[in-house]
N, C-alpha and C positions, 0 to 999 in steps of 0.2 A: 325906629323899628320899621322894617319892611313888612307890610301887612297885605295879605291877599284877602280880598273881599268878594263874596258872591252876593248877588241880589242888589248890587250897588245902584241900580236905577229904579228900584222899587221904593215904596213909601218909607220904610225904615232905612234902607241902604243909602238913599239920596241925602239923608241927614247924617248918617254915620261917617261917610267918606269925608265931607267937609270938617266934621268934628275931629277926625284923625289927622287930617292935613294941618288944621289950625294948631294941633298939639305937637307938630313937628315930625309926624310919621310919613313915610313914603308908602303910598297906596297903589296897589295894582288891582284893578277890577276885572271880573270876568264878563265878557261881552259875546253874545251869540249873534249879533246883527250890527250892521253899520250904524244904525240909529243908536243902539246902546253904546257902541264905542264912542260915538260923538258926544253923547251925554256924559260918559265917564271922563272923557278928555276935558269937557267944559268944566267939570268939577275939580280938575287939577290932578286926576289920577292917571296912572299908566294903564294900558289896556292889554289884557291877555285874551285873545280870540279863542272861543271854545264854548262848551256847554256842559251841563250836569251829567250828560250821558257818557262823556269822555272821562272815565275814572282814572286812567293812566295820566291824562293831562292834569287832572285835579291833584293827583299825588305829586306830580312834578312841581306844580305851582306851590303846593304846601311846603315841599322840601326846599324850594328856592326862597322861601319867606321866613321871617322871624316869628310870624304868628298868622293865624287865620280867623276871620270872622265870617260866619256862614249864616245868611238870612234868606237865601234863595230856596224855592220849592219848584217841583215839577208840576206846575198847575195845568200843563197840557194833558196830564194823565187823568184829571178829574172827570171829564165827560165819559171816558170809557171804563175806568177802573175805580173811580171814587177816591176817597181819602185814604183807603187801604193801599191803593197803588202808589199814591203820592208818598206815603210814609215808607213803603217798601223801597222805593227808589232813593229816598233820602237816607235811609239806613245804610245802603250800600255806599253812599257818598261819605258818611261819617266813618265807616270802616276803612275806606280808602285813605282818608285823612289819618286815621290811626296808624296805618302801615307806614305812611310817610313820616309821621312825627314821633313814632314810638321811641322812647328813651332819650328824647331831645330836651324835655322839659319846656318845649315851646308851647305858647298858649293856643288853644282852639276854643273859640267862643261861638256858641250856636243859639239860635232863637228857640224858645220853648213856650209853653202855655201856662198861664196862672191857674188853670183848672187841672193841671196834671196830678196834684195830690188828692183830688176828689173833694167832695163836700164833707168837710171835717166837723161841721157844727160849731166852728170857731174860725177866726182868721188864720189862714195858712201862713206859715213862716218858711223861711229859706231852709230850715232844717227838716221840713217835711219832704220826703222823697216822692218822685213820681210813682204812682201806683203801677204794679205789674200790669201789662196790657190785658191779661186774662181776667182781672178782677172787675166786678160790676162797677160801672162808671159811665158817665155821659159819653155816648158813642164817639162823636167827632173828636172830643178831647182825648179820649182814651187811646185811640189808634196811634197817635204820635208819641205816646209814652215810651214805646220801644226805642224810639230815636233818642229821647232824652236820657234814658237809662244807659244806652250804649255810649253816649258822649261822656256821661259821668264815669262810666266804667273804664274809659281810656286813662283816667288818672292812675289806675293801677299798672298801666303800661308805660308810665313815664311821660305822659302828656299833661300839660297844665290846662286841663279841659274844664269848661264850665258852661252852664245854661243860663241865659237871661230869659226869665219868664215874662211874657208880655200879657198885658191885661186885655179884657174884652174890647175896650175902646182905646185906640191910640189916635189922638186928635191933632189936627194942625190945619193950616190954611190950604194945604195941598191934599188933604184927605178926600178922596173921591170914590173910593170903593170899599170902605170899611163898614162896620156895623152902624155907625152913627148916620152916615148918608142914607143907608138902607132904612133905618127907622124913620128918618124924616120923610123919605119917599113913601113909605108905607102909611104914615099919618096923612099925607096929602091924598093918597089913593082912597083911604077909608073915610076921610072926612073927620077924623078924630085921632088923638094920640092915646093909644091903649096901654094898659099895664095889667099884669096878672094878679088876680085876687086883691089883697090889700096893698100890693106893690112894694112891700117892705123887703123883698129879696134884694141882696146887695150885688151890684155890679162894681167893677173897678175901672180906672181910667188913668191915662198919663198923656202928657204932651209928647209928641214924637221927638222933639229936640232933647227932652230929658231922657228919652230912651237911648238916644245916640251917646249921651255921656256915660250911661251905665255900660254899654258895650266897650267904650274906650277904657274906662276904669278897670273893667274885668280883664281886658286884654293886657293892660299895663301891670296890674298888681293882684289880680284875683287868685287866691289859692286854688290848687287843683281839686277837682271833684266837688265844686260848689254850685249851688243854685243861687241866682240873684233875682230880686223882685223889682222890676222896672215899673213900679206902681206908685202913683202920686195920690190919687183918690182911692183909698183902700176899701171903701164900701159905701157906694152911693145907692140909696133906695131906688129901685127902678122907677117907682112912681115919680120921684123928683126929676128924673131924666125925661119921662113922658110929659110932665107938667112944663118943663122948660121948652120942649119941642112944641107942645100945644100953644103955649103963650106966644112964641115967636111966629107961629103960623096963624094965630087967631082962631084956633080950633079948640073944641072942648077936650078935656082929658077924661077918659072913661075906664072904669074897672071892668075887666073881662073875667067873668066867673069861670071856674075850673071846667065845668061841663061844656062851656062854649069855646074855651081857649083851644082845645085840641081838635075842634072840628076841622076837617080837611080844608086847607087853603086860607084859614082865618088869619093866621100870622105868616103864612107862606113859609119861606126858608128860615124864618126866625122862630117857628113853633117850638123847637126843642131847646131854644136858647133863652127865651124871655123869662123862663121860670128859674134860671140858674141863680144860685145863691153862693157866691164865691168871694167872701171878704178875704182880704190878705194884708199882711204886715210888710213893711219895708225896712224895719228896724235894723236887721243885720246888714242889709245892703248899705244902709247909710253909715253904720258904725265901721264896718270893715273896709269898704271902698271909699268912704268919705263923700258919698254921693249926696248932693243937695239939690233937689229939683227946684227950678226957679221960674218955670214957665207958667202961664195961666192954668188953673185947674179947669175941669170939664165944664161946670156950669158957667164959670166966668168966660170961657172960650165960646160957649153958645151965645152968651150975651154980646160978644163982640160982633156977631152977625154974619161972619163970612160964610157960615154953613147955609145961610138963607138968602144970599145975594141973588137977586132975580126972582125971588119968591114973593108973591103978593099975599099979604096978611088979610 
């Protein structure tokens, strides 16, 4: 299969492309710079020069391919327009893909968020749709729901579209900008690893290599209009994550009361995230796609020590 991939030099994409090539697919990656083009070539992919602003170019790339995997975002829009601007730009990209792929039954697989169904009071399943963006929901996670719903909606137009929901933590030896490095840096800055209240709110996680296999399987055989859960650890109490970080850093683990938690600057950029409780199931993904995650789970990967190389305990 000839596959067009965006975001191929990012954390997810740099694992997705080798996964696809190892399975025998021919991959073309989008590159907006010489550096990105060189990185894609080093992975064994062909290069298409362009960017996410060129909707006509994206439509042509999709039309020329047997399938599309989209994991890129307009992060350059964050400083001026925030997540709303990023989502608005991504929506236009998805609609452009829809025009190119309408009626072809070709696959379009895009990245989504495990938080898109909202806090259900139970583990979210692949059958739980993304909430309409106007419903009450955690702000950052809610905004992108319009993108997820648009992708799923393309199934009605003859596109084999699906969303791979990603967990809060996607860990690996190359993870340098995710939530986990941020939590580790925060613990170092504060002198302790904090958790909200009793710390029993559930976060989820997966190794990025296992994420790559979900994207490949969804591309190859995922039914149209489906959500997939690239989740290995379906619900780790936040306290256990904090305790693992504190143990590796030689720092105490401390409960942060609710009245202190929301003080300005206390958890910084993580203030609205540390209280999330988003347990999730991967049962349908495993049954339908035959996905079997085989990489280390989160706590085992923390024990491997690579997140703490160069850090003095």
